[in-house]
C-alpha positions as CSV (number, residue, x, y, z in Angstrom):
1,M,134.1,215.6,160.1
2,R,135.3,212.1,159.4
3,D,133.2,209.6,157.4
4,G,132.9,206.7,159.8
5,G,131.0,204.7,157.2
6,A,133.9,204.9,154.8
7,L,136.4,203.9,157.5
8,E,134.2,201.0,158.5
9,R,134.0,199.8,155.0
10,M,137.7,200.1,154.6
11,V,138.3,198.0,157.7
12,Q,135.8,195.4,156.6
13,A,137.6,195.1,153.3
14,E,140.9,194.9,155.0
15,I,139.7,192.1,157.3
16,G,138.3,190.2,154.3
17,G,141.5,190.7,152.4
18,K,143.5,189.4,155.3
19,Y,141.3,186.2,155.5
20,L,141.9,185.7,151.8
21,A,145.7,186.1,152.3
22,V,145.8,183.5,155.1
23,H,144.0,181.0,152.9
24,A,146.3,181.8,150.0
25,Y,149.3,181.2,152.2
26,D,147.8,177.9,153.4
27,R,147.2,176.8,149.9
28,M,150.8,177.6,149.0
29,L,152.1,175.8,152.0
30,W,150.2,172.6,151.2
31,T,151.2,172.8,147.5
32,I,154.9,172.9,148.6
33,R,154.4,170.1,151.1
34,S,152.4,167.8,148.8
35,G,154.9,168.5,146.0
36,F,157.8,167.5,148.3
37,A,156.0,164.3,149.5
38,T,155.2,163.4,145.9
39,L,158.8,163.8,144.8
40,F,160.0,161.9,147.8
41,F,157.8,158.9,147.6
42,A,157.9,158.7,143.8
43,G,161.7,158.9,143.7
44,W,162.2,156.4,146.4
45,G,159.5,154.1,145.1
46,L,161.1,154.0,141.7
47,L,164.6,153.4,143.2
48,L,163.4,150.6,145.5
49,R,161.4,149.0,142.8
50,G,164.5,149.1,140.5
51,I,166.7,147.6,143.1
52,I,164.2,144.8,143.9
53,E,163.3,143.9,140.3
54,H,166.5,144.3,138.4
55,P,169.6,142.1,138.9
56,F,171.9,145.1,138.2
57,G,171.3,146.2,141.7
58,K,172.7,143.2,143.5
59,V,176.1,141.6,143.6
60,G,176.2,138.6,145.8
61,D,174.7,139.6,149.2
62,G,175.1,143.4,148.7
63,L,174.4,146.2,146.2
64,S,176.5,146.8,143.1
65,N,178.5,150.0,142.9
66,E,176.1,151.3,140.3
67,A,173.2,150.8,142.7
68,K,175.1,152.4,145.5
69,E,175.8,155.5,143.4
70,I,172.2,155.8,142.5
71,L,171.2,155.4,146.1
72,F,173.7,158.1,147.1
73,V,172.3,160.5,144.5
74,I,168.7,160.0,145.6
75,V,169.7,160.5,149.3
76,L,171.5,163.8,148.4
77,T,168.4,164.8,146.3
78,T,166.1,164.0,149.3
79,V,168.3,166.0,151.7
80,A,168.4,169.0,149.2
81,L,164.7,168.9,148.5
82,G,163.9,168.6,152.2
83,F,166.2,171.6,153.1
84,V,164.8,173.8,150.2
85,G,161.3,172.7,151.0
86,L,161.7,173.7,154.6
87,L,163.1,177.1,153.6
88,L,160.2,177.8,151.2
89,D,157.6,176.5,153.7
90,Q,158.9,178.7,156.5
91,N,159.0,181.8,154.2
92,Y,155.3,181.4,153.5
93,A,154.5,180.4,157.1
94,R,156.1,183.6,158.4
95,R,154.2,185.6,156.0
96,K,150.9,183.9,156.9
97,F,151.5,184.4,160.6
98,R,152.4,188.1,160.1
99,V,148.9,188.5,158.4
100,I,147.3,186.6,161.3
101,Y,149.0,188.9,163.8
102,A,147.8,192.0,162.0
103,L,144.3,190.5,161.6
104,D,144.2,189.7,165.3
105,R,145.4,193.2,166.3
106,L,143.0,194.9,163.9
107,M,140.0,192.9,165.3
108,G,141.2,193.8,168.8
109,V,141.2,197.5,168.0
110,M,137.8,197.2,166.5
111,L,136.3,195.3,169.4
112,A,137.9,197.7,171.9
113,K,136.0,200.6,170.3
114,A,132.7,198.7,170.7
115,G,130.7,200.5,168.0
116,Q,132.6,203.8,168.1
117,P,134.5,204.8,165.0
118,P,138.2,204.0,165.6
119,D,140.9,206.5,165.2
120,P,142.6,206.0,161.8
121,Q,146.0,206.4,163.5
122,E,145.3,203.2,165.5
123,L,144.5,201.3,162.4
124,A,147.3,202.5,160.2
125,E,149.7,199.8,161.3
126,F,147.3,197.0,160.5
127,V,145.7,198.3,157.3
128,Q,148.7,197.5,155.2
129,V,150.2,194.5,153.4
130,S,151.4,192.5,156.4
131,G,152.8,189.4,154.9
132,D,155.7,191.1,153.1
133,K,156.9,193.1,156.1
134,Q,160.4,192.3,157.4
135,N,159.5,192.0,161.0
136,N,159.1,189.3,163.7
137,T,155.5,189.7,164.5
138,Y,154.8,186.1,163.3
139,R,156.6,184.9,166.5
140,L,153.9,186.6,168.6
141,V,151.1,184.4,167.2
142,S,150.7,181.3,169.5
143,G,150.2,179.0,166.5
144,Y,153.5,179.8,164.9
145,R,155.8,177.5,167.0
146,P,153.6,174.4,166.6
147,A,153.3,175.1,162.8
148,W,157.1,175.4,162.6
149,W,157.6,172.0,164.3
150,M,155.0,170.4,162.1
151,A,156.8,171.7,159.0
152,F,160.1,170.5,160.4
153,W,158.8,167.0,160.8
154,I,157.2,167.0,157.4
155,Y,160.6,167.6,155.8
156,F,162.9,165.9,158.3
157,T,161.1,162.5,158.5
158,P,161.7,161.7,154.9
159,V,165.3,162.7,155.2
160,L,165.6,160.5,158.3
161,L,163.9,157.6,156.5
162,S,166.1,158.0,153.4
163,G,169.2,157.8,155.6
164,A,167.9,154.8,157.4
165,S,167.0,153.1,154.1
166,T,170.4,153.8,152.8
167,V,172.1,152.2,155.8
168,I,169.8,149.1,155.5
169,L,170.3,148.8,151.7
170,W,174.0,149.6,151.8
171,T,174.9,146.8,154.3
């Protein structure tokens, strides 16, 4: 005889744990994103302030070679940080959406049983650490694609702006 109460408690604990995991991944994503934005705006703000306030940055109508070198380095740094930031962001986003997929499926199995104790075999796939699995279930969650595009724009827009700023300042 199976102890349906123990199974129910285990499923409830699993659901609670998955909610906590989703929130932990969200926290990590926003830490990475805000860190990137802080580095981007602080770095560019300091550079532009230096170019505007200090005469070393200007020679005649254009920038000095020293200022151009600094500008080039900050653009490369922006591109590198944007690329690495997007890779980190997507790693955590995939993990988050794997957990969401497992949570959705687990809830679906529980709702389908409508008060009957579920078969432990049906739950085995979902009562596991979902975020670390090496599978593509994250792609099956409808929110993943919009989240991917949002992250892309979070990291790509500063890269685009830094490139445009460079063109404007360089000429």
